[in-house]
N, C-alpha and C positions, 0 to 999 in steps of 0.2 A: 639071319637075314638082315642086311644092312639096307636102311632107307636112303633116299637121296638126301643129301645136305640142303637144309631150307636155310634161306637168308632173309632178314626183315631189314628194310631201308626205312628209315624214319623220316618223312618230309618227301612231299611229292611237287616240289619245285622242278626247276629245270636240272639242278645238280642231282636230286634224288631220282629223278625219272631217268636221266640219263645212267647213273650208276645201276639203276634196277635193269634197264635194258642190256647193259654191258654184262651184268652178272646172268641173265637170261641167255644172252647168246654164248655164254661160257658152260651152259647146261647147268646152272643153279636153279633151284625152286626159289622165286622171291615173292615176297609179301610186301607191299608198298603201304605204308601207313601215315596219314596225315589227318588232322582235323576238318580240314577242308577239301574240297574237290581238287584233283590234280590240276596245278598252275594258277589256284585261286589266290594264293598266299604272296609272298614277296615277289615271285616271279612274274606275277602278273602286271607289277609296276614297271619292269624293266622289258618286258616282253620278251624275256629269254636273251635279250642281247648283251654280249660280253665285249665291252669296249674298252682296249687298253688305252686309248686316247683320252678318256674320262677318269683315269686313276691319278689322284694327287693324294699324297701322304699328308693328310690334314695333321694328324698327331706329332709331326716332326717339329722340333725345337725351332722357332722362328717363323713358322709358318703364317702366323698372324701378320707379318709385315707384306706378304704378298696378297692381302685380301683386296686393297684398291686396285692392283693390277687385275686379279681374276674377276673383278666386278666390272670392270671398264672395258676389258678384252672383247665380250660379245658385242659391247655397242660399237666401239670403235675399230676395233680390230688391229690396231696399229700400237696400242699403249705398251 
C-alpha cells in the first residue's frame, strides 16, 4: 500500500506559504517549517507586497553613479 507523497516547505514567508497552498491544492500533504510564526520573518517587513517598480539592480557595474539621482528623485521628483 502506497501512502500519499509528503512535501516539506522550509520558510513560512509569503513565498513559502503560497508554495504550500499551491501544493495542497494539487493534493499534496504539506508540512510548513519555519523558526518563526508564519509571516513573522522577512515577509513582515514588506507586508507581502511584490513591487516591480521598486526593483533596481544594485549589483550592476556603474550603478554607484546613479546614487545621487536615486537620493534626490523622491525629494524633487524631477531630477
